[in-house]
Backbone as ProteinMPNN parsed JSONL, in Angstrom:
{"seq_chain_A": "XXXXXXXXXXXXXXXXXXXXXXXXXXXXXXXXXXXXXXXXXXXXXXXXXXXXXXXXXXXXXXXXXXXXXXXXXXXXXXXXXXXXXXXXXXXXXXXXXXXXXXXXXXXXXXXXXXXXX", "coords_chain_A": {"N_chain_A": [[-19.894, -22.77, 4.903], [-19.459, -23.564, 7.497], [-20.013, -21.316, 8.973], [-22.773, -21.078, 8.847], [-23.569, -23.312, 10.238], [-22.598, -22.662, 12.769], [-24.15, -20.388, 13.241], [-26.687, -21.55, 13.348], [-26.309, -23.192, 15.61], [-26.0, -21.224, 17.538], [-28.539, -20.005, 17.486], [-30.164, -22.158, 18.239], [-29.143, -22.638, 20.813], [-29.858, -20.197, 22.056], [-32.634, -20.362, 21.904], [-33.007, -22.579, 23.532], [-32.133, -21.545, 25.97], [-34.1, -19.604, 26.558], [-36.365, -21.14, 26.749], [-36.188, -23.152, 28.669], [-36.493, -24.657, 31.985], [-34.764, -25.738, 33.702], [-31.598, -25.664, 35.421], [-29.369, -26.944, 34.38], [-29.897, -27.326, 31.606], [-30.101, -24.662, 30.958], [-27.474, -23.719, 31.356], [-26.212, -25.315, 29.416], [-27.454, -24.331, 27.103], [-26.58, -21.64, 27.18], [-23.839, -22.078, 26.886], [-23.784, -23.252, 24.335], [-24.771, -21.099, 22.841], [-22.824, -19.076, 23.237], [-20.528, -20.388, 22.238], [-21.404, -20.834, 19.598], [-21.745, -18.171, 18.757], [-19.097, -17.062, 18.85], [-17.851, -18.855, 17.114], [-19.273, -18.281, 14.764], [-18.532, -15.594, 14.294], [-15.728, -15.859, 13.964], [-15.713, -17.508, 11.708], [-16.85, -15.796, 9.803], [-14.837, -13.846, 9.698], [-12.701, -15.407, 8.764], [-13.629, -16.104, 6.211], [-13.706, -13.587, 5.053], [-11.008, -12.82, 5.102], [-9.853, -14.83, 3.501], [-11.027, -14.206, 1.091], [-9.787, -11.879, 0.272], [-7.167, -12.587, 0.159], [-3.988, -13.298, -1.372], [-3.648, -15.576, -4.047], [-2.089, -18.836, -3.914], [-0.67, -19.488, -6.205], [0.323, -17.131, -7.217], [2.304, -16.379, -5.523], [5.732, -15.715, -4.784], [8.48, -17.896, -5.402], [10.787, -19.628, -3.182], [13.407, -19.538, -4.158], [13.314, -17.353, -5.892], [12.772, -15.283, -4.063], [15.135, -15.361, -2.54], [16.992, -14.582, -4.504], [16.091, -11.978, -4.997], [16.564, -10.791, -2.485], [19.354, -10.991, -2.395], [20.052, -9.37, -4.538], [19.068, -6.927, -3.643], [20.674, -6.43, -1.444], [23.193, -6.135, -2.505], [25.904, -3.911, -3.22], [25.368, -0.808, -4.853], [26.515, 0.881, -7.818], [27.92, 4.1, -7.481], [26.473, 7.105, -8.514], [27.643, 9.992, -10.309], [27.982, 12.931, -8.397], [26.043, 15.982, -8.115], [27.597, 18.192, -7.553], [30.11, 17.448, -8.504], [29.551, 17.342, -11.203], [29.124, 20.02, -11.746], [31.649, 21.092, -11.467], [33.062, 20.388, -13.718], [33.94, 21.751, -16.854], [31.716, 22.616, -19.468], [32.611, 22.31, -22.288], [31.965, 21.141, -24.645], [29.397, 21.867, -25.206], [27.568, 23.918, -27.243], [26.253, 27.124, -27.523], [22.995, 27.716, -28.806], [21.543, 29.983, -29.334], [22.068, 33.421, -30.137], [24.057, 35.648, -28.113], [22.364, 37.828, -25.848], [21.81, 41.337, -25.819], [22.482, 43.079, -22.98], [21.698, 45.622, -22.285], [19.352, 46.101, -23.707], [17.475, 44.463, -22.597], [15.175, 45.024, -21.085], [13.39, 46.384, -22.704], [11.054, 46.406, -25.417], [11.331, 47.61, -27.848], [14.181, 48.286, -29.618], [15.065, 50.842, -30.351], [13.997, 52.514, -28.494], [15.559, 52.705, -26.25], [17.528, 54.575, -26.54], [16.444, 57.07, -26.419], [16.192, 60.23, -24.974], [14.904, 62.273, -22.352]], "CA_chain_A": [[-20.794, -23.738, 5.483], [-19.264, -23.607, 8.949], [-20.645, -20.178, 9.641], [-24.204, -21.351, 8.968], [-23.704, -24.278, 11.341], [-22.404, -21.912, 14.01], [-25.323, -19.538, 13.421], [-27.754, -22.435, 13.797], [-26.004, -23.582, 16.99], [-26.271, -20.059, 18.381], [-29.988, -19.823, 17.571], [-30.703, -23.268, 19.047], [-28.745, -22.368, 22.199], [-30.671, -19.097, 22.58], [-33.993, -20.884, 22.088], [-32.953, -23.456, 24.703], [-32.004, -20.691, 27.163], [-35.361, -18.922, 26.869], [-37.502, -22.049, 26.908], [-35.961, -24.17, 29.698], [-36.752, -24.343, 33.386], [-33.726, -26.358, 34.536], [-30.316, -24.953, 35.423], [-28.432, -27.67, 33.521], [-30.172, -26.974, 30.207], [-29.791, -23.238, 30.809], [-26.02, -23.592, 31.17], [-25.898, -25.918, 28.121], [-27.906, -23.377, 26.091], [-25.642, -20.501, 27.19], [-22.571, -22.55, 26.329], [-23.98, -23.389, 22.89], [-24.926, -19.756, 22.261], [-21.525, -18.395, 23.238], [-19.673, -21.1, 21.29], [-21.916, -20.548, 18.255], [-21.472, -16.768, 18.42], [-17.675, -16.879, 18.529], [-17.584, -19.615, 15.892], [-19.836, -17.536, 13.641], [-17.691, -14.409, 14.047], [-14.44, -16.288, 13.402], [-15.962, -18.013, 10.357], [-16.997, -14.617, 8.944], [-13.511, -13.244, 9.522], [-11.904, -16.298, 7.918], [-14.105, -15.951, 4.833], [-13.299, -12.254, 4.583], [-9.559, -12.841, 4.871], [-9.551, -15.684, 2.352], [-11.5, -13.552, -0.128], [-8.844, -10.838, -0.147], [-5.794, -13.098, 0.204], [-3.364, -13.586, -2.648], [-3.625, -17.022, -4.277], [-0.779, -19.476, -3.772], [0.034, -19.537, -7.491], [0.972, -15.852, -7.501], [3.368, -16.149, -4.547], [7.08, -15.935, -5.295], [9.144, -19.086, -4.886], [11.881, -19.339, -2.251], [14.591, -19.18, -4.945], [13.125, -15.978, -6.372], [12.933, -14.379, -2.922], [16.565, -15.308, -2.204], [17.658, -13.772, -5.527], [15.725, -10.578, -4.767], [17.288, -10.309, -1.303], [20.76, -10.846, -2.748], [20.162, -8.199, -5.411], [18.819, -5.725, -2.848], [21.76, -6.191, -0.495], [24.455, -5.874, -3.198], [26.154, -2.465, -3.317], [25.089, -0.219, -6.151], [27.537, 1.85, -8.214], [27.533, 5.472, -7.156], [26.339, 8.038, -9.621], [28.379, 11.219, -10.018], [27.157, 13.903, -7.679], [25.757, 17.219, -8.83], [28.73, 19.103, -7.366], [31.168, 17.032, -9.419], [29.131, 17.696, -12.548], [29.273, 21.463, -11.913], [33.065, 21.439, -11.53], [33.59, 20.121, -15.052], [33.457, 22.718, -17.842], [30.931, 22.039, -20.557], [33.184, 22.883, -23.497], [31.365, 20.538, -25.826], [28.063, 22.411, -25.412], [27.632, 25.151, -28.013], [24.964, 27.808, -27.407], [22.266, 27.769, -30.078], [20.996, 31.324, -29.539], [23.114, 34.443, -29.993], [23.977, 36.326, -26.818], [21.481, 38.99, -25.81], [22.372, 42.59, -25.353], [21.958, 43.292, -21.641], [21.113, 46.945, -22.208], [18.012, 46.125, -24.292], [16.701, 43.347, -22.048], [13.905, 45.447, -20.516], [12.526, 47.079, -23.655], [10.684, 45.63, -26.596], [11.792, 48.345, -29.021], [15.587, 48.642, -29.374], [15.329, 52.279, -30.542], [13.457, 53.255, -27.356], [16.532, 52.837, -25.169], [18.416, 55.7, -26.77], [15.725, 58.334, -26.323], [16.394, 60.946, -23.726], [13.829, 63.212, -22.165]], "C_chain_A": [[-20.692, -23.74, 7.004], [-19.968, -22.445, 9.645], [-22.149, -20.376, 9.787], [-24.476, -22.359, 10.087], [-23.568, -23.557, 12.679], [-23.594, -20.982, 14.295], [-26.519, -20.362, 13.919], [-27.562, -22.881, 15.232], [-26.302, -22.44, 17.954], [-27.781, -19.847, 18.56], [-30.626, -20.925, 18.419], [-30.362, -23.068, 20.519], [-29.585, -21.258, 22.819], [-32.103, -19.549, 22.806], [-34.059, -21.787, 23.314], [-32.88, -22.641, 25.994], [-33.363, -20.098, 27.544], [-36.531, -19.872, 27.11], [-37.337, -23.067, 28.049], [-36.308, -23.67, 31.096], [-35.684, -24.951, 34.296], [-32.402, -25.612, 34.377], [-29.3, -25.628, 34.496], [-28.628, -27.336, 32.048], [-29.905, -25.497, 29.941], [-28.293, -23.047, 30.569], [-25.592, -24.205, 29.842], [-26.31, -24.971, 26.983], [-27.013, -22.148, 26.019], [-24.312, -20.882, 26.562], [-22.675, -22.687, 24.811], [-24.091, -22.025, 22.215], [-23.591, -19.032, 22.173], [-20.582, -19.052, 22.239], [-20.11, -20.816, 19.857], [-21.633, -19.121, 17.819], [-20.013, -16.572, 18.016], [-17.282, -17.661, 17.284], [-18.086, -18.898, 14.654], [-18.97, -16.325, 13.289], [-16.361, -14.813, 13.42], [-14.607, -16.869, 12.001], [-16.15, -16.853, 9.38], [-15.65, -13.952, 8.66], [-12.655, -14.101, 8.599], [-12.332, -16.206, 6.457], [-13.671, -14.617, 4.245], [-11.808, -12.216, 4.253], [-9.226, -13.676, 3.635], [-10.024, -15.059, 1.042], [-10.509, -12.51, -0.629], [-7.398, -11.31, -0.142], [-5.288, -13.375, -1.21], [-3.334, -15.095, -2.859], [-2.196, -17.578, -4.222], [0.008, -19.463, -5.076], [0.746, -18.229, -7.811], [2.063, -15.514, -6.49], [4.726, -16.439, -5.183], [7.691, -17.169, -4.629], [10.3, -18.677, -3.972], [13.148, -18.938, -2.992], [14.497, -17.747, -5.458], [13.306, -14.969, -5.243], [14.393, -14.247, -2.516], [17.32, -14.456, -3.22], [17.333, -12.291, -5.351], [16.442, -10.002, -3.562], [18.763, -10.075, -1.609], [20.97, -9.603, -3.608], [19.97, -6.904, -4.621], [19.968, -5.41, -1.912], [23.09, -5.914, -1.188], [24.658, -4.366, -3.323], [25.926, -1.974, -4.746], [26.215, 0.741, -6.526], [27.031, 3.261, -7.953], [27.476, 6.309, -8.417], [27.138, 9.295, -9.295], [27.453, 12.243, -9.364], [26.975, 15.164, -8.511], [26.922, 18.199, -8.701], [29.88, 18.739, -8.302], [30.819, 17.393, -10.855], [29.281, 19.194, -12.792], [30.733, 21.887, -12.021], [33.644, 21.253, -12.922], [33.077, 21.178, -16.022], [32.721, 21.984, -18.962], [31.393, 22.648, -21.876], [32.521, 22.325, -24.745], [29.958, 21.065, -26.096], [28.194, 23.769, -26.087], [26.278, 25.847, -27.887], [24.296, 27.928, -28.775], [21.657, 29.13, -30.335], [22.114, 32.333, -29.386], [22.98, 35.134, -28.643], [23.122, 37.573, -26.915], [22.246, 40.214, -25.329], [21.709, 42.924, -24.014], [21.256, 44.641, -21.554], [19.689, 46.961, -22.743], [17.111, 45.027, -23.726], [15.332, 43.782, -21.565], [12.958, 46.091, -21.493], [12.23, 46.196, -24.844], [11.208, 46.295, -27.865], [13.24, 48.762, -28.783], [15.867, 50.129, -29.557], [14.843, 53.097, -29.354], [14.478, 53.462, -26.255], [17.435, 54.055, -25.342], [17.726, 57.05, -26.691], [15.976, 58.964, -24.97], [15.26, 61.962, -23.569], [14.301, 64.593, -21.873]], "O_chain_A": [[-21.689, -23.896, 7.709], [-20.456, -22.583, 10.767], [-22.742, -19.892, 10.752], [-25.483, -22.269, 10.789], [-24.332, -23.812, 13.61], [-23.994, -20.813, 15.446], [-27.265, -19.926, 14.797], [-28.524, -22.948, 15.997], [-26.798, -22.665, 19.058], [-28.241, -19.544, 19.661], [-31.522, -20.658, 19.22], [-31.206, -23.303, 21.385], [-29.984, -21.36, 23.979], [-32.724, -19.161, 23.796], [-35.045, -21.768, 24.051], [-33.495, -23.005, 26.996], [-33.731, -20.092, 28.719], [-37.573, -19.458, 27.617], [-38.291, -23.781, 28.357], [-36.403, -22.471, 31.359], [-35.685, -24.718, 35.505], [-32.128, -25.011, 33.337], [-28.465, -24.952, 33.896], [-27.662, -27.092, 31.325], [-29.529, -25.12, 28.832], [-27.895, -22.298, 29.677], [-24.693, -23.673, 29.192], [-25.577, -24.832, 26.004], [-26.715, -21.661, 24.928], [-23.727, -20.109, 25.803], [-21.765, -22.289, 24.084], [-23.553, -21.828, 21.126], [-23.268, -18.442, 21.142], [-19.909, -18.36, 21.474], [-19.266, -20.581, 18.991], [-21.316, -18.875, 16.655], [-19.724, -15.99, 16.971], [-16.473, -17.191, 16.484], [-17.423, -18.896, 13.617], [-18.709, -16.067, 12.114], [-15.911, -14.189, 12.458], [-13.703, -16.727, 11.177], [-15.664, -16.914, 8.25], [-15.364, -13.551, 7.532], [-11.953, -13.569, 7.739], [-11.487, -16.229, 5.562], [-13.311, -14.536, 3.071], [-11.403, -11.644, 3.241], [-8.405, -13.268, 2.814], [-9.469, -15.36, -0.015], [-10.407, -12.285, -1.835], [-6.493, -10.52, -0.41], [-6.069, -13.649, -2.121], [-3.02, -15.83, -1.923], [-1.227, -16.856, -4.458], [1.238, -19.431, -5.049], [1.687, -18.224, -8.604], [2.688, -14.458, -6.595], [4.838, -17.323, -6.032], [7.449, -17.445, -3.453], [10.736, -17.526, -3.986], [13.894, -18.084, -2.512], [15.487, -17.015, -5.458], [13.921, -13.92, -5.438], [14.849, -13.153, -2.182], [18.201, -13.685, -2.84], [18.203, -11.44, -5.535], [16.885, -8.854, -3.596], [19.356, -9.098, -1.151], [21.945, -8.873, -3.43], [20.63, -5.902, -4.896], [20.216, -4.242, -1.612], [24.039, -5.493, -0.525], [23.694, -3.624, -3.511], [26.258, -2.658, -5.714], [26.814, 1.356, -5.644], [25.86, 3.568, -8.179], [28.348, 6.214, -9.281], [27.297, 9.634, -8.122], [26.291, 12.387, -9.745], [27.68, 15.376, -9.497], [27.205, 18.953, -9.633], [30.549, 19.623, -8.834], [31.708, 17.718, -11.642], [29.539, 19.608, -13.922], [31.029, 22.93, -12.603], [34.629, 21.905, -13.268], [31.883, 21.478, -16.016], [33.081, 20.869, -19.338], [30.66, 23.41, -22.506], [32.52, 22.974, -25.791], [29.378, 20.735, -27.13], [28.855, 24.667, -25.564], [25.248, 25.216, -28.122], [24.956, 28.208, -29.776], [21.28, 29.414, -31.472], [23.024, 32.125, -28.583], [21.882, 35.192, -28.089], [23.143, 38.285, -27.919], [23.191, 40.123, -24.545], [20.485, 43.038, -23.945], [20.293, 44.775, -20.799], [18.879, 47.762, -22.277], [16.087, 44.701, -24.326], [14.394, 42.987, -21.623], [11.802, 46.331, -21.143], [13.037, 45.351, -25.232], [11.495, 45.613, -28.849], [13.513, 49.513, -27.847], [16.822, 50.64, -28.971], [15.229, 54.257, -29.211], [14.28, 54.322, -25.397], [18.042, 54.514, -24.374], [18.372, 58.08, -26.882], [15.969, 58.284, -23.945], [14.722, 62.45, -24.563], [13.486, 65.498, -21.691]]}, "name": "protein", "num_of_chains": 1, "seq": "XXXXXXXXXXXXXXXXXXXXXXXXXXXXXXXXXXXXXXXXXXXXXXXXXXXXXXXXXXXXXXXXXXXXXXXXXXXXXXXXXXXXXXXXXXXXXXXXXXXXXXXXXXXXXXXXXXXXX"}
């Protein structure tokens, strides 16, 4: 509603500026136009901001924010590093596939490796 009032004030001020012959009404019309213009722009910005603002009901309470800050600042337990995991032997892991013969790795036919030219 305020932006329409400011727009009307700006239009009335501009009409007063272009229709007057006295210096006092000219300055009053300029003042009304400038005030109406800035009021209109700030009212548009305020409506735009309030349209995209988060509602008060979805804001976190002060107690919740304090608990989140406390949880974020508490030290976390360190996970074992990758280097420490590589130092330990994996004796409990049993291979599920039989070991491959390295000599036949490049050929599809095992009898082809023994042929000589």
